[in-house]
N, C-alpha and C positions, 0 to 999 in steps of 0.2 A: 397614914399620909401625913394626919396633923404630927405623930410622933419623929417622924424622916426631915418635917418642916421644922422642929426644933418647938413644938405647939404640945403643950401636954392637957390634954382634956380628959385624965382619967377621974377625975371630981365632977364630970359633967353627965346630968340624967337629962334623956327625953322624957317629954310628956304631953297630953294632948293640950290642945289649943281648948279655951272654955270660955263662954257667952262674956264673961268677966272681964276677960282678956281685951276684948273691942273697946272695952273703957280705961284702961289699965296703960296700953301701948297705942302711940302715935303710928308704929307700921308693924304689919304682919306679913310674912315675907314665905311664899311656898315658891319651891323648887320644879314644880310641873303643875301642868293643867289640871291634873286630877286634884289637886291637894287646893289647888286656889277655887276650885269650884266647891269644893266640900266647906271650903272658910267663908267664902260668900253664904251659903245655904246658913250658916251656922251664925251670922254676922246679923246681930241686933240692929234696927234700922237707928237707932240714936247712937252709937256706938262712933266710936271719935278712930280708931285705926284705920289707917290706909291700906288697902289690900294691893298685892302687886307681886310679879314673879321677880325673883330674886334677877333675873338677867334684863328685868325690864330697866335696869338702872344702869347698865353698862351701855355707852353709844351703839347705834349697831346691831343691839342682840333683843329690842324691843320685842315681845311676845314668846321668847325663845325659851324651854325648859332646861333645865340642868338633865343631862344623861342621866339616867340610873347605870352605874356599872357593873352591878351586881347580874347582871346577865350577859355579861360580854367577857373579854380577858381582862388581865391585868392592866394593860396599858388604860382602859376604863377609868381606872381609879384616879390616872394622872390627870386626863382628860377633865375631869369631875372636878379636880380640887383647883384645877388653873382657871374655871367657870367660875366656883363660889369663890375664890379668893380676889377673881374680878368685880365678883359682884359683889363681896363686901366691901373692899375697898370704894367703891361707886357709892353704895348705900350710904359708907360712912361721910364721903364728901355732900351726901345729900344732905344728911343730919346735921351736921358743922356749918354747914351754908359757904358762900364766898367768904375769902379772907381771913 
């Protein structure tokens, strides 16, 4: 999906979130409720990172999870890409702030 959108992610690698990340980052964003719950359990009380679902940042989508496309048809990847794009754009607007 990223390649079809003209985005090269070949050098990116996933990794597990660790306790230090809650001090290092302002935002830690989950795609679904299960991962958000796991992050909340891992978060140290003094951590600064704000936890959220990605779609919490999209007007009218608060509390919704990004659908996991792996257990459906190919069209599910398109829907997931649209959700992730909308969430990322909304999160960027939040981070950059007004004006």
